[in-house]
Residue frames as a rotation matrix with the C-alpha (Angstrom) as fourth column:
MET 1
0.201 0.233 -0.951 13.15
0.944 0.212 0.252 31.57
0.260 -0.949 -0.178 4.08
ILE 2
0.010 -0.205 0.979 12.78
-0.068 -0.977 -0.204 34.96
0.998 -0.065 -0.023 5.62
ILE 3
-0.585 -0.238 -0.776 13.90
0.764 0.162 -0.625 35.45
0.274 -0.958 0.087 9.31
ASP 4
0.176 0.624 0.761 11.27
0.079 -0.780 0.621 37.38
0.981 -0.049 -0.186 11.32
ASP 5
-0.138 -0.217 0.966 11.02
-0.816 -0.528 -0.235 38.70
0.561 -0.821 -0.104 14.86
LYS 6
0.740 0.573 0.351 9.52
-0.672 0.616 0.411 35.50
0.020 -0.540 0.842 16.03
MET 7
0.795 -0.514 -0.322 12.29
0.308 0.799 -0.516 33.40
0.523 0.311 0.793 14.73
ILE 8
-0.110 -0.832 0.543 14.97
-0.214 -0.514 -0.831 35.82
0.971 -0.207 -0.121 16.34
ASP 9
0.169 0.247 0.954 13.21
-0.957 -0.193 0.219 35.56
0.238 -0.950 0.204 19.61
TYR 10
0.974 0.221 -0.038 13.29
-0.215 0.968 0.128 31.75
0.065 -0.116 0.991 19.33
ILE 11
0.420 -0.899 -0.123 16.95
0.423 0.314 -0.850 31.63
0.803 0.305 0.512 18.47
GLY 12
-0.175 -0.443 0.879 17.76
-0.607 -0.654 -0.451 34.14
0.775 -0.613 -0.155 21.38
GLU 13
0.553 0.489 0.675 15.82
-0.833 0.302 0.464 31.84
0.023 -0.819 0.574 23.76
LEU 14
0.938 -0.232 -0.257 17.77
0.193 0.967 -0.166 28.73
0.287 0.106 0.952 22.61
ALA 15
0.034 -0.987 0.157 21.05
0.421 -0.129 -0.898 30.63
0.907 0.096 0.411 22.96
ARG 16
0.406 0.270 -0.873 19.89
0.914 -0.125 0.386 32.07
-0.005 -0.955 -0.298 26.30
LEU 17
-0.735 -0.627 0.257 20.50
0.659 -0.751 0.052 35.54
0.160 0.208 0.965 25.04
LYS 18
0.280 0.787 -0.550 18.71
0.749 -0.538 -0.388 38.73
-0.601 -0.303 -0.740 26.06
LEU 19
-0.583 -0.475 0.659 18.88
0.811 -0.391 0.435 40.86
0.051 0.788 0.613 23.01
LYS 20
-0.423 0.421 -0.802 17.86
-0.027 -0.891 -0.453 44.52
-0.906 -0.170 0.389 22.77
GLN 21
0.612 0.790 -0.028 15.52
0.113 -0.122 -0.986 45.63
-0.783 0.600 -0.164 20.06
GLU 22
0.517 -0.517 -0.683 18.49
-0.808 -0.557 -0.190 47.07
-0.282 0.650 -0.706 17.98
GLU 23
-0.475 -0.828 0.299 20.47
-0.743 0.559 0.368 43.83
-0.472 -0.047 -0.880 18.41
LYS 24
-0.029 0.611 0.791 17.46
0.298 0.761 -0.577 41.77
-0.954 0.218 -0.204 17.18
GLU 25
0.832 0.327 -0.449 17.26
-0.298 -0.420 -0.857 43.98
-0.469 0.847 -0.252 13.99
ASN 26
0.158 -0.892 -0.423 20.91
-0.959 -0.240 0.148 43.48
-0.234 0.383 -0.894 13.40
ALA 27
-0.611 -0.206 0.765 20.72
-0.243 0.968 0.067 39.70
-0.754 -0.144 -0.641 14.01
LYS 28
0.297 0.847 0.441 17.81
0.183 0.402 -0.897 39.50
-0.937 0.348 -0.036 11.65
ASN 29
0.735 -0.246 -0.632 19.53
-0.656 -0.497 -0.569 41.50
-0.175 0.832 -0.526 8.84
GLU 30
-0.240 -0.970 -0.040 22.70
-0.928 0.217 0.304 39.45
-0.286 0.111 -0.952 9.14
ILE 31
-0.422 0.171 0.890 20.96
0.047 0.985 -0.167 36.07
-0.905 -0.029 -0.424 9.14
ASN 32
0.705 0.710 0.002 18.87
0.043 -0.040 -0.998 37.16
-0.708 0.703 -0.059 6.21
LYS 33
0.425 -0.638 -0.643 22.14
-0.898 -0.384 -0.213 38.08
-0.111 0.668 -0.736 4.34
ILE 34
-0.566 -0.646 0.513 23.57
-0.580 0.754 0.309 34.70
-0.586 -0.123 -0.801 5.12
ILE 35
-0.029 0.691 0.722 20.42
0.267 0.702 -0.661 32.99
-0.963 0.174 -0.205 3.72
ASP 36
0.838 0.246 -0.487 20.47
-0.357 -0.428 -0.830 35.09
-0.413 0.869 -0.271 0.58
TYR 37
-0.026 -0.899 -0.437 23.95
-0.994 -0.022 0.106 34.11
-0.105 0.437 -0.893 0.02
MET 38
-0.588 -0.135 0.798 23.18
-0.175 0.984 0.038 30.50
-0.790 -0.118 -0.602 0.44
ASP 39
0.555 0.810 0.186 20.44
0.154 0.120 -0.981 30.93
-0.817 0.573 -0.058 -2.12
VAL 40
0.572 -0.437 -0.694 23.09
-0.813 -0.412 -0.411 32.35
-0.106 0.800 -0.591 -4.53
LEU 41
-0.539 -0.809 0.233 25.49
-0.773 0.585 0.244 29.34
-0.334 -0.049 -0.941 -3.81
ASN 42
-0.144 0.589 0.795 22.48
-0.002 0.803 -0.596 27.00
-0.990 -0.087 -0.115 -4.45
THR 43
0.767 0.494 -0.409 22.29
-0.318 -0.260 -0.911 28.38
-0.557 0.830 -0.043 -8.13
ILE 44
-0.091 -0.916 -0.391 25.87
-0.961 -0.022 0.274 27.25
-0.260 0.401 -0.878 -8.99
ASP 45
0.835 0.252 -0.489 26.12
-0.470 0.788 -0.398 24.24
0.285 0.562 0.776 -11.26
THR 46
-0.090 -0.769 0.633 28.13
-0.920 0.308 0.243 21.55
-0.382 -0.561 -0.735 -9.35
SER 47
0.844 0.527 0.093 27.17
-0.456 0.799 -0.393 18.76
-0.282 0.289 0.915 -11.54
ASN 48
0.716 -0.658 -0.234 30.67
0.062 0.393 -0.917 18.33
0.695 0.643 0.322 -12.97
ILE 49
0.093 -0.674 0.733 32.40
-0.833 -0.455 -0.314 18.75
0.545 -0.582 -0.604 -9.69
GLU 50
-0.225 -0.210 -0.952 33.89
0.184 0.950 -0.253 15.74
0.957 -0.232 -0.175 -8.05
ALA 51
0.838 0.466 0.285 32.65
-0.208 -0.210 0.955 15.34
0.505 -0.860 -0.079 -4.39
MET 52
-0.291 -0.887 -0.359 35.32
0.263 0.287 -0.921 15.59
0.920 -0.363 0.150 -1.74
SER 53
0.566 0.356 -0.744 35.50
0.716 0.237 0.657 15.55
0.410 -0.904 -0.121 2.04
HIS 54
0.260 -0.579 -0.773 38.41
0.596 -0.534 0.600 17.97
-0.760 -0.617 0.206 2.25
ALA 55
0.878 -0.029 -0.477 39.64
-0.324 -0.770 -0.549 21.10
-0.352 0.637 -0.686 0.43
PHE 56
0.074 -0.902 -0.424 43.01
-0.989 -0.013 -0.146 19.17
0.126 0.431 -0.894 0.01
PRO 57
0.360 0.114 -0.926 43.91
-0.247 0.969 0.024 15.50
0.900 0.220 0.377 -0.14
VAL 58
0.070 -0.389 0.918 44.23
-0.995 -0.099 0.034 14.01
0.077 -0.916 -0.394 3.15
LYS 59
0.318 -0.010 -0.948 45.57
-0.161 0.985 -0.064 10.53
0.934 0.173 0.311 3.77
ASN 60
0.920 -0.050 0.390 46.21
-0.381 0.128 0.916 8.89
-0.096 -0.990 0.099 7.14
VAL 61
0.116 -0.974 -0.193 50.01
-0.445 0.123 -0.887 8.67
0.888 0.189 -0.419 7.76
PHE 62
0.981 0.173 0.093 50.85
-0.165 0.473 0.865 6.06
0.106 -0.864 0.492 10.14
ARG 63
0.093 -0.989 0.111 54.30
-0.938 -0.125 -0.324 5.66
0.334 -0.074 -0.940 11.72
LYS 64
0.037 -0.187 -0.982 55.87
0.007 0.982 -0.187 2.36
0.999 0.000 0.037 12.43
ASP 65
0.788 0.284 0.546 55.18
-0.514 -0.185 0.838 1.40
0.339 -0.941 0.000 16.09
ASP 66
0.114 -0.854 -0.508 58.55
0.065 0.516 -0.854 0.77
0.991 0.064 0.114 17.45
VAL 67
0.906 0.118 -0.407 59.31
0.405 0.036 0.913 -0.10
0.122 -0.992 -0.015 21.06
MET 68
0.122 -0.812 0.570 61.83
0.082 -0.564 -0.821 2.36
0.989 0.148 -0.002 22.32
PRO 69
-0.344 -0.203 -0.917 63.40
0.893 0.232 -0.386 2.65
0.291 -0.951 0.102 25.90
SER 70
0.737 0.629 0.247 61.75
0.414 -0.709 0.571 5.04
0.535 -0.319 -0.783 28.13
LYS 71
0.038 -0.645 0.763 63.47
-0.490 -0.678 -0.549 7.55
0.871 -0.353 -0.342 30.40
ASP 72
-0.634 -0.442 -0.635 64.84
0.378 0.539 -0.753 6.44
0.674 -0.717 -0.175 33.76
ARG 73
0.516 0.818 -0.254 62.27
0.602 -0.135 0.787 6.77
0.609 -0.559 -0.563 36.53
ASP 74
0.338 -0.325 -0.883 64.82
0.862 -0.270 0.430 8.05
-0.379 -0.906 0.189 38.96
ASP 75
-0.753 -0.617 0.228 65.98
0.654 -0.665 0.362 10.71
-0.071 0.421 0.904 36.53
ILE 76
-0.220 0.796 0.564 62.45
0.393 -0.457 0.798 12.01
0.893 0.397 -0.212 35.95
LEU 77
0.648 0.590 -0.482 61.87
0.623 -0.045 0.781 12.19
0.439 -0.806 -0.397 39.65
LEU 78
-0.477 -0.806 -0.351 64.96
0.875 -0.472 -0.105 14.37
-0.081 -0.357 0.931 40.25
ASN 79
-0.795 0.082 0.601 62.64
0.227 -0.879 0.420 17.21
0.563 0.470 0.680 39.05
ALA 80
0.121 0.938 -0.324 59.81
0.518 0.219 0.827 16.31
0.847 -0.268 -0.460 41.51
PRO 81
-0.134 -0.215 0.967 59.31
-0.644 -0.723 -0.250 18.70
0.753 -0.657 -0.041 44.38
ASN 82
-0.050 0.304 0.951 57.60
-0.910 0.379 -0.169 15.82
-0.412 -0.874 0.257 46.20
LYS 83
-0.099 0.060 -0.993 57.91
-0.691 0.714 0.113 12.12
0.716 0.697 -0.029 45.66
LYS 84
0.047 0.265 0.963 56.78
-0.875 0.477 -0.089 8.96
-0.483 -0.838 0.254 47.41
ASP 85
0.183 0.078 0.980 57.45
-0.056 0.996 -0.069 5.33
-0.981 -0.042 0.187 46.54
GLY 86
-0.654 -0.571 0.496 58.97
0.461 0.219 0.860 6.07
-0.600 0.791 0.120 43.07
ALA 87
-0.093 0.702 0.706 56.11
0.965 -0.111 0.238 8.35
0.245 0.703 -0.667 42.00
PHE 88
-0.636 -0.094 0.766 55.23
0.059 -0.996 -0.073 11.99
0.769 -0.001 0.639 41.96
LYS 89
-0.476 0.461 -0.749 53.42
0.873 0.146 -0.465 13.19
-0.105 -0.875 -0.472 45.24
VAL 90
-0.665 0.303 0.682 50.73
0.172 -0.827 0.535 15.67
0.726 0.474 0.498 44.61
PRO 91
-0.850 0.457 0.262 48.24
-0.431 -0.318 -0.844 17.45
-0.302 -0.831 0.467 47.04
LYS 92
-0.580 0.772 0.260 44.81
0.651 0.631 -0.422 15.81
-0.490 -0.076 -0.868 47.48
THR 93
-0.898 0.376 0.227 42.13
-0.057 -0.613 0.788 17.14
0.435 0.695 0.572 45.13
PHE 94
0.118 0.968 0.220 39.19
-0.578 -0.114 0.808 15.87
0.807 -0.222 0.547 47.28
GLU 95
-0.420 -0.233 0.877 38.64
-0.904 0.192 -0.382 14.32
-0.079 -0.953 -0.291 50.69
């Protein structure tokens, strides 16, 4: 696959970019280099390689769900600049 000016214009339009001609040439060259490298990677024999979803083994680690006491509400509200009815009072965000 070769990236041409038409493809660069299309990609720029999708990304809502206004590219100068020099930037288009640079992008075209860089994308072509990436595609060439992908072609090199496609030539590598991976038939004896086990498929994996991560580069290192990942296992779900779950902690025991223990019920623990919470902080006292009155102690927490000591730091509040404004409080009302046992809760933080904050400015309105909309009318």
